[in-house]
Backbone as JSON Lines, residues from 0, in Angstrom:
{"i":0,"aa":"M","n":[85.59,156.29,127.65],"ca":[87.03,156.13,127.55],"c":[87.57,155.45,128.79]}
{"i":1,"aa":"E","n":[88.37,154.37,128.61],"ca":[88.95,153.63,129.74],"c":[90.27,154.27,130.06]}
{"i":2,"aa":"I","n":[90.3,155.12,131.11],"ca":[91.47,155.9,131.47],"c":[92.65,154.99,131.81]}
{"i":3,"aa":"D","n":[92.38,153.88,132.49],"ca":[93.48,153.03,132.92],"c":[94.26,152.4,131.77]}
{"i":4,"aa":"K","n":[93.64,152.35,130.61],"ca":[94.31,151.74,129.45],"c":[95.13,152.75,128.66]}
{"i":5,"aa":"L","n":[95.02,154.02,128.99],"ca":[95.8,155.04,128.3],"c":[97.23,155.04,128.79]}
{"i":6,"aa":"T","n":[98.15,155.34,127.9],"ca":[99.55,155.46,128.3],"c":[99.71,156.72,129.16]}
{"i":7,"aa":"V","n":[100.83,156.81,129.85],"ca":[101.11,157.98,130.64],"c":[101.11,159.25,129.81]}
{"i":8,"aa":"Q","n":[101.69,159.13,128.6],"ca":[101.79,160.28,127.68],"c":[100.37,160.71,127.24]}
{"i":9,"aa":"K","n":[99.49,159.74,126.93],"ca":[98.14,160.09,126.48],"c":[97.31,160.68,127.63]}
{"i":10,"aa":"R","n":[97.5,160.15,128.85],"ca":[96.8,160.72,129.98],"c":[97.24,162.16,130.22]}
{"i":11,"aa":"G","n":[98.56,162.39,130.11],"ca":[99.08,163.7,130.29],"c":[98.55,164.69,129.25]}
{"i":12,"aa":"R","n":[98.52,164.25,128.01],"ca":[98.04,165.11,126.93],"c":[96.54,165.43,127.07]}
{"i":13,"aa":"L","n":[95.75,164.45,127.52],"ca":[94.34,164.68,127.73],"c":[94.14,165.68,128.87]}
{"i":14,"aa":"G","n":[94.89,165.51,129.94],"ca":[94.82,166.47,131.03],"c":[95.15,167.88,130.62]}
{"i":15,"aa":"E","n":[96.18,168.04,129.76],"ca":[96.54,169.35,129.28],"c":[95.44,169.98,128.46]}
{"i":16,"aa":"K","n":[94.81,169.16,127.61],"ca":[93.72,169.68,126.77],"c":[92.52,170.13,127.63]}
{"i":17,"aa":"L","n":[92.19,169.37,128.65],"ca":[91.08,169.74,129.52],"c":[91.38,171.05,130.28]}
{"i":18,"aa":"V","n":[92.62,171.17,130.77],"ca":[92.99,172.39,131.47],"c":[93.01,173.58,130.51]}
{"i":19,"aa":"E","n":[93.53,173.41,129.3],"ca":[93.53,174.47,128.33],"c":[92.14,175.02,128.08]}
{"i":20,"aa":"A","n":[91.16,174.11,127.95],"ca":[89.77,174.54,127.77],"c":[89.27,175.35,128.96]}
{"i":21,"aa":"C","n":[89.58,174.87,130.18],"ca":[89.14,175.6,131.38],"c":[89.79,176.96,131.47]}
{"i":22,"aa":"I","n":[91.07,177.02,131.11],"ca":[91.77,178.31,131.16],"c":[91.1,179.3,130.2]}
{"i":23,"aa":"N","n":[90.88,178.88,128.98],"ca":[90.31,179.78,127.96],"c":[88.86,180.13,128.22]}
{"i":24,"aa":"D","n":[88.06,179.17,128.7],"ca":[86.64,179.38,128.87],"c":[86.29,180.02,130.19]}
{"i":25,"aa":"D","n":[87.04,179.73,131.26],"ca":[86.67,180.17,132.6],"c":[87.72,181.08,133.27]}
{"i":26,"aa":"L","n":[88.95,180.63,133.28],"ca":[89.98,181.38,134.04],"c":[90.26,182.74,133.44]}
{"i":27,"aa":"I","n":[90.48,182.8,132.1],"ca":[90.87,184.07,131.5],"c":[89.79,185.14,131.65]}
{"i":28,"aa":"P","n":[88.51,184.83,131.37],"ca":[87.47,185.86,131.63],"c":[87.42,186.3,133.1]}
{"i":29,"aa":"S","n":[87.64,185.36,134.03],"ca":[87.61,185.7,135.43],"c":[88.77,186.64,135.81]}
{"i":30,"aa":"L","n":[89.98,186.33,135.31],"ca":[91.13,187.17,135.64],"c":[91.02,188.55,135.03]}
{"i":31,"aa":"K","n":[90.44,188.65,133.85],"ca":[90.22,189.95,133.24],"c":[89.31,190.81,134.14]}
{"i":32,"aa":"K","n":[88.3,190.16,134.69],"ca":[87.34,190.9,135.52],"c":[87.92,191.23,136.88]}
{"i":33,"aa":"T","n":[88.59,190.3,137.51],"ca":[89.05,190.5,138.89],"c":[90.38,191.23,139.01]}
{"i":34,"aa":"E","n":[91.26,191.09,137.99],"ca":[92.56,191.68,138.05],"c":[92.75,192.87,137.09]}
{"i":35,"aa":"G","n":[91.78,193.05,136.17],"ca":[91.82,194.23,135.33],"c":[92.71,194.18,134.12]}
{"i":36,"aa":"W","n":[93.09,192.98,133.66],"ca":[93.92,192.85,132.46],"c":[93.09,193.1,131.19]}
{"i":37,"aa":"T","n":[93.66,193.75,130.22],"ca":[92.95,193.99,128.96],"c":[93.03,192.8,128.03]}
{"i":38,"aa":"N","n":[94.14,192.05,128.12],"ca":[94.34,190.88,127.23],"c":[95.06,189.79,127.99]}
{"i":39,"aa":"I","n":[94.65,188.57,127.82],"ca":[95.35,187.42,128.4],"c":[95.41,186.33,127.35]}
{"i":40,"aa":"I","n":[96.61,185.73,127.17],"ca":[96.73,184.6,126.27],"c":[97.41,183.44,126.97]}
{"i":41,"aa":"Y","n":[96.99,182.24,126.62],"ca":[97.63,181.02,127.13],"c":[98.36,180.39,125.96]}
{"i":42,"aa":"T","n":[99.66,180.2,126.09],"ca":[100.48,179.77,124.96],"c":[101.35,178.6,125.32]}
{"i":43,"aa":"V","n":[101.96,178.02,124.31],"ca":[103.01,177.02,124.52],"c":[104.16,177.67,125.3]}
{"i":44,"aa":"A","n":[104.95,176.85,125.92],"ca":[106.06,177.35,126.73],"c":[107.35,176.64,126.34]}
{"i":45,"aa":"W","n":[108.45,177.19,126.84],"ca":[109.77,176.58,126.57],"c":[110.76,177.11,127.63]}
{"i":46,"aa":"F","n":[111.93,176.51,127.62],"ca":[113.03,177.08,128.42],"c":[114.18,177.36,127.46]}
{"i":47,"aa":"K","n":[115.22,177.94,127.98],"ca":[116.32,178.4,127.09],"c":[117.12,177.22,126.56]}
{"i":48,"aa":"A","n":[117.08,177.04,125.25],"ca":[117.85,175.96,124.62],"c":[119.3,176.42,124.44]}
{"i":49,"aa":"T","n":[120.18,175.45,124.42],"ca":[121.59,175.76,124.19],"c":[122.08,175.04,122.96]}
{"i":50,"aa":"Y","n":[122.93,175.72,122.21],"ca":[123.49,175.18,121.0],"c":[125.01,175.39,121.02]}
{"i":51,"aa":"P","n":[125.77,174.52,120.38],"ca":[127.17,174.78,120.18],"c":[127.31,176.07,119.38]}
{"i":52,"aa":"Q","n":[128.27,176.91,119.73],"ca":[128.39,178.2,119.09],"c":[128.62,178.09,117.58]}
{"i":53,"aa":"K","n":[129.49,177.2,117.2],"ca":[129.88,177.08,115.79],"c":[128.74,176.56,114.93]}
{"i":54,"aa":"D","n":[128.44,177.24,113.85],"ca":[127.44,176.84,112.86],"c":[126.01,176.92,113.35]}
{"i":55,"aa":"Y","n":[125.76,177.45,114.54],"ca":[124.42,177.55,115.05],"c":[124.04,178.98,115.4]}
{"i":56,"aa":"E","n":[124.74,179.93,114.82],"ca":[124.51,181.33,115.21],"c":[123.1,181.77,115.0]}
{"i":57,"aa":"D","n":[122.47,181.35,113.88],"ca":[121.11,181.81,113.59],"c":[120.09,181.17,114.54]}
{"i":58,"aa":"F","n":[120.32,179.91,114.93],"ca":[119.45,179.27,115.9],"c":[119.6,179.96,117.26]}
{"i":59,"aa":"I","n":[120.81,180.31,117.62],"ca":[121.02,181.01,118.89],"c":[120.3,182.37,118.87]}
{"i":60,"aa":"K","n":[120.38,183.08,117.76],"ca":[119.7,184.37,117.64],"c":[118.19,184.17,117.7]}
{"i":61,"aa":"F","n":[117.68,183.16,117.06],"ca":[116.24,182.89,117.1],"c":[115.79,182.61,118.54]}
{"i":62,"aa":"E","n":[116.58,181.87,119.29],"ca":[116.22,181.57,120.67],"c":[116.15,182.86,121.48]}
{"i":63,"aa":"E","n":[117.05,183.78,121.22],"ca":[117.03,185.06,121.94],"c":[115.77,185.87,121.6]}
{"i":64,"aa":"E","n":[115.24,185.69,120.4],"ca":[114.12,186.49,119.92],"c":[112.77,185.88,120.19]}
{"i":65,"aa":"K","n":[112.7,184.61,120.61],"ca":[111.45,183.87,120.66],"c":[110.37,184.56,121.5]}
{"i":66,"aa":"Q","n":[110.75,185.09,122.65],"ca":[109.76,185.68,123.54],"c":[109.1,186.9,122.91]}
{"i":67,"aa":"T","n":[109.93,187.77,122.34],"ca":[109.38,188.97,121.69],"c":[108.58,188.59,120.48]}
{"i":68,"aa":"R","n":[109.06,187.6,119.7],"ca":[108.34,187.16,118.52],"c":[106.96,186.59,118.9]}
{"i":69,"aa":"L","n":[106.89,185.88,120.0],"ca":[105.6,185.3,120.44],"c":[104.58,186.4,120.67]}
{"i":70,"aa":"L","n":[105.0,187.45,121.36],"ca":[104.06,188.56,121.65],"c":[103.62,189.24,120.36]}
{"i":71,"aa":"L","n":[104.6,189.54,119.49],"ca":[104.29,190.2,118.23],"c":[103.36,189.34,117.35]}
{"i":72,"aa":"A","n":[103.67,188.04,117.3],"ca":[102.85,187.13,116.47],"c":[101.42,187.05,116.96]}
{"i":73,"aa":"N","n":[101.2,187.32,118.25],"ca":[99.86,187.31,118.83],"c":[99.2,188.69,118.82]}
{"i":74,"aa":"G","n":[99.92,189.7,118.2],"ca":[99.3,190.98,118.02],"c":[99.61,192.01,119.1]}
{"i":75,"aa":"F","n":[100.73,191.85,119.85],"ca":[101.06,192.76,120.91],"c":[102.5,193.22,120.84]}
{"i":76,"aa":"Y","n":[102.71,194.52,121.09],"ca":[104.04,195.1,121.06],"c":[104.5,195.3,122.51]}
{"i":77,"aa":"P","n":[105.47,194.56,122.98],"ca":[105.87,194.62,124.38],"c":[106.72,195.87,124.66]}
{"i":78,"aa":"T","n":[106.52,196.45,125.84],"ca":[107.47,197.46,126.29],"c":[108.81,196.82,126.53]}
{"i":79,"aa":"K","n":[109.86,197.63,126.6],"ca":[111.2,197.08,126.83],"c":[111.25,196.32,128.15]}
{"i":80,"aa":"E","n":[110.57,196.85,129.17],"ca":[110.56,196.2,130.48],"c":[109.85,194.85,130.43]}
{"i":81,"aa":"F","n":[108.76,194.8,129.67],"ca":[108.02,193.55,129.55],"c":[108.8,192.5,128.78]}
{"i":82,"aa":"A","n":[109.46,192.92,127.7],"ca":[110.3,191.97,126.93],"c":[111.43,191.42,127.77]}
{"i":83,"aa":"D","n":[112.08,192.3,128.56],"ca":[113.16,191.85,129.44],"c":[112.64,190.89,130.51]}
{"i":84,"aa":"Y","n":[111.48,191.21,131.03],"ca":[110.83,190.39,132.07],"c":[110.55,188.98,131.51]}
{"i":85,"aa":"F","n":[110.05,188.89,130.28],"ca":[109.76,187.6,129.65],"c":[111.05,186.82,129.39]}
{"i":86,"aa":"N","n":[112.09,187.53,128.93],"ca":[113.37,186.87,128.68],"c":[113.97,186.28,129.96]}
{"i":87,"aa":"K","n":[113.82,187.02,131.05],"ca":[114.35,186.55,132.32],"c":[113.65,185.29,132.79]}
{"i":88,"aa":"L","n":[112.33,185.23,132.57],"ca":[111.57,184.03,132.94],"c":[112.14,182.79,132.25]}
{"i":89,"aa":"V","n":[112.34,182.88,130.95],"ca":[112.86,181.74,130.2],"c":[114.25,181.34,130.69]}
{"i":90,"aa":"D","n":[115.06,182.33,131.07],"ca":[116.38,182.06,131.6],"c":[116.3,181.33,132.95]}
{"i":91,"aa":"C","n":[115.21,181.56,133.69],"ca":[115.04,180.95,135.01],"c":[114.71,179.46,134.94]}
{"i":92,"aa":"L","n":[114.14,179.04,133.83],"ca":[113.61,177.68,133.73],"c":[114.66,176.68,133.25]}
{"i":93,"aa":"S","n":[114.57,175.47,133.73],"ca":[115.43,174.37,133.27],"c":[114.61,173.18,132.76]}
{"i":94,"aa":"N","n":[113.32,173.4,132.57],"ca":[112.47,172.39,131.94],"c":[111.39,173.12,131.16]}
{"i":95,"aa":"T","n":[110.63,172.38,130.37],"ca":[109.53,172.96,129.59],"c":[108.24,172.87,130.34]}
{"i":96,"aa":"P","n":[107.65,174.0,130.75],"ca":[106.34,173.95,131.41],"c":[105.25,173.59,130.37]}
{"i":97,"aa":"D","n":[104.03,173.4,130.86],"ca":[102.91,173.11,129.96],"c":[102.41,174.35,129.27]}
{"i":98,"aa":"G","n":[102.66,175.54,129.82],"ca":[102.22,176.73,129.17],"c":[102.7,177.99,129.91]}
{"i":99,"aa":"F","n":[102.54,179.12,129.21],"ca":[102.7,180.44,129.81],"c":[101.33,181.12,129.8]}
{"i":100,"aa":"L","n":[100.91,181.66,130.93],"ca":[99.73,182.46,131.02],"c":[100.17,183.91,131.04]}
{"i":101,"aa":"I","n":[99.99,184.61,129.92],"ca":[100.52,185.95,129.73],"c":[99.41,186.96,129.93]}
{"i":102,"aa":"K","n":[99.49,187.77,130.98],"ca":[98.46,188.74,131.34],"c":[99.01,190.13,131.01]}
{"i":103,"aa":"M","n":[98.22,190.88,130.21],"ca":[98.7,192.15,129.68],"c":[97.72,193.3,129.87]}
{"i":104,"aa":"K","n":[98.29,194.5,129.94],"ca":[97.5,195.74,129.93],"c":[98.04,196.66,128.84]}
{"i":105,"aa":"R","n":[97.13,197.18,128.04],"ca":[97.53,198.14,127.01],"c":[97.77,199.5,127.64]}
{"i":106,"aa":"N","n":[98.76,200.23,127.12],"ca":[99.03,201.56,127.65],"c":[98.46,202.67,126.76]}
{"i":107,"aa":"G","n":[97.73,202.3,125.72],"ca":[97.1,203.28,124.85],"c":[97.89,203.62,123.62]}
{"i":108,"aa":"A","n":[99.15,203.25,123.57],"ca":[100.02,203.57,122.4],"c":[99.96,202.41,121.38]}
{"i":109,"aa":"F","n":[100.31,202.73,120.14],"ca":[100.42,201.74,119.08],"c":[101.77,201.97,118.39]}
{"i":110,"aa":"R","n":[102.39,200.87,117.99],"ca":[103.66,200.99,117.24],"c":[103.67,199.94,116.13]}
{"i":111,"aa":"K","n":[104.43,200.26,115.07],"ca":[104.49,199.36,113.94],"c":[105.44,198.18,114.21]}
{"i":112,"aa":"V","n":[105.17,197.06,113.54],"ca":[106.0,195.9,113.68],"c":[107.46,196.19,113.3]}
{"i":113,"aa":"K","n":[107.62,197.01,112.26],"ca":[109.01,197.31,111.82],"c":[109.8,198.05,112.91]}
{"i":114,"aa":"Q","n":[109.1,198.78,113.75],"ca":[109.78,199.44,114.87],"c":[110.27,198.4,115.9]}
{"i":115,"aa":"A","n":[109.47,197.33,116.08],"ca":[109.91,196.27,117.0],"c":[111.1,195.52,116.43]}
{"i":116,"aa":"V","n":[111.09,195.31,115.11],"ca":[112.24,194.62,114.48],"c":[113.52,195.41,114.72]}
{"i":117,"aa":"E","n":[113.42,196.73,114.66],"ca":[114.59,197.57,114.89],"c":[114.93,197.61,116.37]}
{"i":118,"aa":"E","n":[113.93,197.86,117.2],"ca":[114.18,198.03,118.65],"c":[114.76,196.77,119.28]}
{"i":119,"aa":"Y","n":[114.24,195.61,118.88],"ca":[114.65,194.36,119.48],"c":[115.64,193.57,118.63]}
{"i":120,"aa":"N","n":[116.08,194.17,117.54],"ca":[117.08,193.56,116.67],"c":[116.67,192.16,116.26]}
{"i":121,"aa":"L","n":[115.49,192.05,115.66],"ca":[114.93,190.74,115.23],"c":[115.45,190.41,113.87]}
{"i":122,"aa":"T","n":[116.58,189.76,113.79],"ca":[117.27,189.55,112.53],"c":[117.37,188.07,112.12]}
{"i":123,"aa":"S","n":[116.94,187.15,112.97],"ca":[117.04,185.75,112.62],"c":[116.17,185.4,111.42]}
{"i":124,"aa":"K","n":[116.69,184.57,110.55],"ca":[115.96,184.14,109.34],"c":[115.34,182.76,109.51]}
{"i":125,"aa":"I","n":[115.47,182.2,110.7],"ca":[114.9,180.86,110.92],"c":[113.39,180.88,110.83]}
{"i":126,"aa":"Q","n":[112.82,179.89,110.13],"ca":[111.36,179.75,110.03],"c":[110.99,178.35,110.47]}
{"i":127,"aa":"L","n":[110.12,178.32,111.48],"ca":[109.66,177.04,112.02],"c":[108.17,176.82,111.74]}
{"i":128,"aa":"E","n":[107.76,175.57,111.72],"ca":[106.36,175.24,111.49],"c":[105.88,174.31,112.59]}
{"i":129,"aa":"D","n":[104.58,174.43,112.93],"ca":[104.02,173.52,113.9],"c":[103.62,172.19,113.23]}
{"i":130,"aa":"F","n":[103.01,171.3,114.02],"ca":[102.66,169.98,113.45],"c":[101.67,170.04,112.32]}
{"i":131,"aa":"D","n":[100.93,171.14,112.25],"ca":[99.94,171.28,111.17],"c":[100.49,172.05,109.95]}
{"i":132,"aa":"G","n":[101.78,172.37,110.0],"ca":[102.4,173.06,108.87],"c":[102.24,174.57,108.91]}
{"i":133,"aa":"N","n":[101.71,175.09,110.01],"ca":[101.57,176.54,110.14],"c":[102.87,177.15,110.62]}
{"i":134,"aa":"K","n":[103.23,178.3,110.09],"ca":[104.47,178.97,110.51],"c":[104.36,179.35,111.96]}
{"i":135,"aa":"F","n":[105.46,179.11,112.7],"ca":[105.53,179.31,114.14],"c":[106.26,180.6,114.43]}
{"i":136,"aa":"L","n":[105.62,181.48,115.2],"ca":[106.19,182.75,115.58],"c":[106.51,183.67,114.38]}
{"i":137,"aa":"Q","n":[105.66,183.6,113.4],"ca":[105.83,184.47,112.24],"c":[105.39,185.87,112.56]}
{"i":138,"aa":"L","n":[106.2,186.83,112.19],"ca":[105.89,188.23,112.49],"c":[104.79,188.75,111.57]}
{"i":139,"aa":"P","n":[103.93,189.65,112.07],"ca":[102.95,190.29,111.22],"c":[103.66,191.17,110.18]}
{"i":140,"aa":"K","n":[102.87,191.72,109.25],"ca":[103.45,192.61,108.24],"c":[104.07,193.83,108.93]}
{"i":141,"aa":"E","n":[105.19,194.3,108.35],"ca":[106.0,195.31,109.06],"c":[105.27,196.64,109.3]}
{"i":142,"aa":"N","n":[104.29,196.97,108.51],"ca":[103.59,198.24,108.71],"c":[102.33,198.1,109.58]}
{"i":143,"aa":"E","n":[102.07,196.89,110.03],"ca":[100.9,196.71,110.91],"c":[101.15,197.33,112.28]}
{"i":144,"aa":"K","n":[100.17,198.08,112.79],"ca":[100.31,198.7,114.08],"c":[99.73,197.81,115.18]}
{"i":145,"aa":"L","n":[100.51,197.64,116.25],"ca":[100.1,196.78,117.35],"c":[100.0,197.61,118.64]}
{"i":146,"aa":"P","n":[99.08,197.22,119.53],"ca":[98.98,197.92,120.82],"c":[100.22,197.62,121.69]}
{"i":147,"aa":"V","n":[100.7,198.64,122.35],"ca":[101.87,198.46,123.27],"c":[101.33,197.94,124.61]}
{"i":148,"aa":"V","n":[102.0,196.93,125.12],"ca":[101.52,196.29,126.36],"c":[102.66,196.1,127.38]}
{"i":149,"aa":"D","n":[102.24,196.12,128.63],"ca":[103.08,195.65,129.72],"c":[102.33,194.48,130.35]}
{"i":150,"aa":"G","n":[102.96,193.77,131.27],"ca":[102.22,192.66,131.85],"c":[103.0,191.8,132.8]}
{"i":151,"aa":"K","n":[102.36,190.69,133.17],"ca":[102.95,189.69,134.05],"c":[102.7,188.33,133.44]}
{"i":152,"aa":"I","n":[103.53,187.38,133.82],"ca":[103.43,186.02,133.26],"c":[103.46,184.98,134.39]}
{"i":153,"aa":"E","n":[102.59,183.99,134.26],"ca":[102.57,182.87,135.17],"c":[103.03,181.62,134.43]}
{"i":154,"aa":"V","n":[103.75,180.77,135.13],"ca":[104.15,179.47,134.6],"c":[103.03,178.5,134.92]}
{"i":155,"aa":"V","n":[102.62,177.71,133.92],"ca":[101.51,176.76,134.1],"c":[102.05,175.33,134.0]}
{"i":156,"aa":"E","n":[101.69,174.52,134.97],"ca":[102.04,173.09,134.97],"c":[100.77,172.29,135.24]}
{"i":157,"aa":"V","n":[100.57,171.23,134.41],"ca":[99.41,170.37,134.56],"c":[99.89,168.98,134.94]}
{"i":158,"aa":"K","n":[99.26,168.45,135.98],"ca":[99.65,167.12,136.47],"c":[98.49,166.13,136.47]}
{"i":159,"aa":"T","n":[98.71,165.01,135.81],"ca":[97.8,163.86,135.92],"c":[98.48,162.76,136.72]}
{"i":160,"aa":"G","n":[99.74,162.95,137.01],"ca":[100.52,161.98,137.8],"c":[101.42,162.68,138.76]}
{"i":161,"aa":"K","n":[102.64,162.21,138.89],"ca":[103.58,162.77,139.85],"c":[104.5,163.81,139.2]}
{"i":162,"aa":"G","n":[105.07,164.62,140.03],"ca":[106.1,165.55,139.54],"c":[107.46,164.9,139.69]}
{"i":163,"aa":"N","n":[108.5,165.64,139.31],"ca":[109.86,165.17,139.48],"c":[110.76,166.26,139.97]}
{"i":164,"aa":"Q","n":[111.95,165.91,140.4],"ca":[112.83,166.9,141.06],"c":[113.28,167.99,140.08]}
{"i":165,"aa":"L","n":[113.44,167.66,138.8],"ca":[113.83,168.71,137.82],"c":[112.77,169.77,137.78]}
{"i":166,"aa":"Q","n":[111.49,169.37,137.77],"ca":[110.41,170.35,137.75],"c":[110.41,171.18,139.03]}
{"i":167,"aa":"V","n":[110.61,170.54,140.15],"ca":[110.65,171.26,141.44],"c":[111.72,172.31,141.42]}
{"i":168,"aa":"D","n":[112.95,171.95,141.01],"ca":[114.06,172.89,141.01],"c":[113.81,174.04,140.03]}
{"i":169,"aa":"S","n":[113.28,173.71,138.86],"ca":[113.02,174.72,137.85],"c":[111.96,175.7,138.28]}
{"i":170,"aa":"Y","n":[110.84,175.2,138.78],"ca":[109.73,176.08,139.18],"c":[110.05,176.86,140.46]}
{"i":171,"aa":"R","n":[110.8,176.26,141.36],"ca":[111.19,176.98,142.57],"c":[112.04,178.17,142.19]}
{"i":172,"aa":"N","n":[112.92,178.0,141.22],"ca":[113.76,179.12,140.77],"c":[112.93,180.21,140.12]}
{"i":173,"aa":"A","n":[111.96,179.8,139.3],"ca":[111.1,180.79,138.66],"c":[110.29,181.56,139.7]}
{"i":174,"aa":"V","n":[109.69,180.87,140.64],"ca":[108.9,181.52,141.67],"c":[109.78,182.47,142.52]}
{"i":175,"aa":"A","n":[111.0,182.01,142.83],"ca":[111.91,182.84,143.61],"c":[112.26,184.13,142.88]}
{"i":176,"aa":"N","n":[112.17,184.11,141.56],"ca":[112.49,185.3,140.77],"c":[111.24,186.12,140.42]}
{"i":177,"aa":"G","n":[110.1,185.77,141.04],"ca":[108.91,186.59,140.9],"c":[107.89,186.14,139.91]}
{"i":178,"aa":"Y","n":[108.01,184.89,139.4],"ca":[107.03,184.36,138.44],"c":[106.15,183.32,139.11]}
{"i":179,"aa":"P","n":[104.86,183.59,139.31],"ca":[104.0,182.62,139.98],"c":[103.87,181.31,139.18]}
{"i":180,"aa":"L","n":[103.69,180.22,139.93],"ca":[103.41,178.91,139.34],"c":[101.93,178.65,139.51]}
{"i":181,"aa":"R","n":[101.21,178.5,138.41],"ca":[99.81,178.11,138.47],"c":[99.74,176.61,138.17]}
{"i":182,"aa":"L","n":[99.43,175.84,139.19],"ca":[99.51,174.39,139.15],"c":[98.11,173.8,139.06]}
{"i":183,"aa":"F","n":[97.94,172.89,138.09],"ca":[96.65,172.18,137.93],"c":[96.87,170.7,138.17]}
{"i":184,"aa":"K","n":[95.98,170.1,138.94],"ca":[95.98,168.66,139.16],"c":[94.71,168.1,138.55]}
{"i":185,"aa":"V","n":[94.84,167.12,137.66],"ca":[93.68,166.56,136.94],"c":[93.45,165.12,137.35]}
{"i":186,"aa":"D","n":[92.26,164.81,137.81],"ca":[91.86,163.42,138.04],"c":[90.94,163.05,136.89]}
{"i":187,"aa":"L","n":[91.41,162.23,135.97],"ca":[90.68,161.89,134.78],"c":[89.54,160.92,135.04]}
{"i":188,"aa":"K","n":[89.56,160.25,136.17],"ca":[88.5,159.27,136.49],"c":[87.24,159.96,137.0]}
{"i":189,"aa":"V","n":[87.36,161.08,137.72],"ca":[86.2,161.68,138.35],"c":[85.2,162.25,137.33]}
{"i":190,"aa":"P","n":[85.54,163.09,136.36],"ca":[86.8,163.81,136.23],"c":[86.71,165.18,136.98]}
{"i":191,"aa":"Q","n":[87.86,165.7,137.41],"ca":[87.92,166.91,138.2],"c":[89.26,167.58,138.0]}
{"i":192,"aa":"I","n":[89.26,168.9,138.04],"ca":[90.48,169.68,137.95],"c":[90.6,170.55,139.2]}
{"i":193,"aa":"W","n":[91.78,170.45,139.84],"ca":[92.06,171.32,141.01],"c":[93.15,172.31,140.6]}
{"i":194,"aa":"E","n":[93.12,173.47,141.24],"ca":[94.05,174.54,140.84],"c":[94.6,175.24,142.1]}
{"i":195,"aa":"K","n":[95.86,175.66,142.01],"ca":[96.43,176.57,143.02],"c":[97.53,177.39,142.4]}
{"i":196,"aa":"V","n":[97.78,178.55,142.99],"ca":[98.81,179.43,142.53],"c":[99.86,179.55,143.64]}
{"i":197,"aa":"I","n":[101.11,179.31,143.3],"ca":[102.2,179.33,144.27],"c":[103.1,180.5,144.01]}
{"i":198,"aa":"V","n":[103.28,181.35,145.04],"ca":[104.14,182.51,144.93],"c":[105.29,182.44,145.94]}
{"i":199,"aa":"N","n":[105.29,181.44,146.79],"ca":[106.37,181.26,147.76],"c":[107.24,180.1,147.28]}
{"i":200,"aa":"P","n":[108.52,180.35,146.97],"ca":[109.37,179.26,146.46],"c":[109.53,178.09,147.44]}
{"i":201,"aa":"N","n":[109.36,178.32,148.73],"ca":[109.48,177.25,149.71],"c":[108.34,176.26,149.62]}
{"i":202,"aa":"E","n":[107.27,176.64,148.95],"ca":[106.11,175.74,148.76],"c":[106.24,174.88,147.54]}
{"i":203,"aa":"V","n":[107.29,175.1,146.72],"ca":[107.46,174.27,145.52],"c":[108.3,173.06,145.9]}
{"i":204,"aa":"V","n":[107.61,172.01,146.31],"ca":[108.23,170.76,146.71],"c":[107.49,169.64,145.99]}
{"i":205,"aa":"L","n":[108.07,168.42,146.01],"ca":[107.45,167.31,145.3],"c":[106.04,167.07,145.76]}
{"i":206,"aa":"N","n":[105.75,167.23,147.04],"ca":[104.44,166.97,147.59],"c":[103.4,167.93,147.06]}
{"i":207,"aa":"C","n":[103.84,169.13,146.62],"ca":[102.85,170.11,146.18],"c":[102.14,169.65,144.89]}
{"i":208,"aa":"F","n":[102.75,168.71,144.15],"ca":[102.13,168.26,142.93],"c":[101.01,167.23,143.15]}
{"i":209,"aa":"K","n":[100.9,166.7,144.35],"ca":[99.93,165.62,144.55],"c":[99.03,165.81,145.77]}
{"i":210,"aa":"D","n":[99.38,166.68,146.71],"ca":[98.58,166.84,147.93],"c":[97.37,167.72,147.63]}
{"i":211,"aa":"L","n":[96.22,167.1,147.44],"ca":[95.02,167.84,147.03],"c":[94.53,168.75,148.14]}
{"i":212,"aa":"N","n":[94.94,168.51,149.43],"ca":[94.5,169.36,150.5],"c":[95.05,170.78,150.35]}
{"i":213,"aa":"T","n":[96.09,170.95,149.53],"ca":[96.7,172.27,149.35],"c":[96.11,173.02,148.15]}
{"i":214,"aa":"F","n":[95.19,172.39,147.43],"ca":[94.55,173.0,146.28],"c":[93.27,173.7,146.72]}
{"i":215,"aa":"A","n":[93.13,174.98,146.34],"ca":[92.01,175.76,146.89],"c":[90.79,175.75,145.98]}
{"i":216,"aa":"K","n":[90.96,175.37,144.72],"ca":[89.84,175.56,143.76],"c":[89.73,174.35,142.84]}
{"i":217,"aa":"G","n":[88.54,174.0,142.45],"ca":[88.39,172.89,141.51],"c":[87.25,173.12,140.53]}
{"i":218,"aa":"W","n":[87.34,172.41,139.4],"ca":[86.29,172.44,138.41],"c":[85.87,171.01,138.12]}
{"i":219,"aa":"S","n":[84.56,170.8,138.02],"ca":[84.06,169.51,137.53],"c":[83.99,169.59,136.03]}
{"i":220,"aa":"I","n":[84.43,168.54,135.37],"ca":[84.46,168.55,133.87],"c":[83.77,167.34,133.32]}
């Protein structure tokens, strides 16, 4: 593959796919072992969308429910604290990251999906589909029992090029509110992936997206 002939969008998408494979194959098993999480998922990400109030009530309600629906759709019943924590993260962001790395621990309890519908007031009738026609954030059957989980979430950003000020401002705000930024830098020519986790908002600057001297870990791919 001639990397130089790829568009910026195609290079970015290729980098995201390579990082996704490394996260699922290497990072998640490692974090389970070293940090003691029972379940970790890497998912699509978003920030809080805004709609005009008139005629968009159901879309607004769906946006409010997306975080809880994501966890339920993946087979996990969030505690109230975890659901609120996830909602706050989305409120902190002003751009769409490349992913959410959701790290969870089961507390031993199980609850039915219909209890989550009641507890979190999941009333939106909006149904979305992905590019393959699969329903997006579809809830499991109401009598299905799911493990109750608490957890932490990291914001994931993948770079094959430069960052921009919108990303800097968005991620600095997220980090300042307690959500780590896991940043990946991909060199498609080598190819190589570098990784670092940022927990200090003062370190989220434009240079952090490109200065490889600040990256502590790498994978050859």
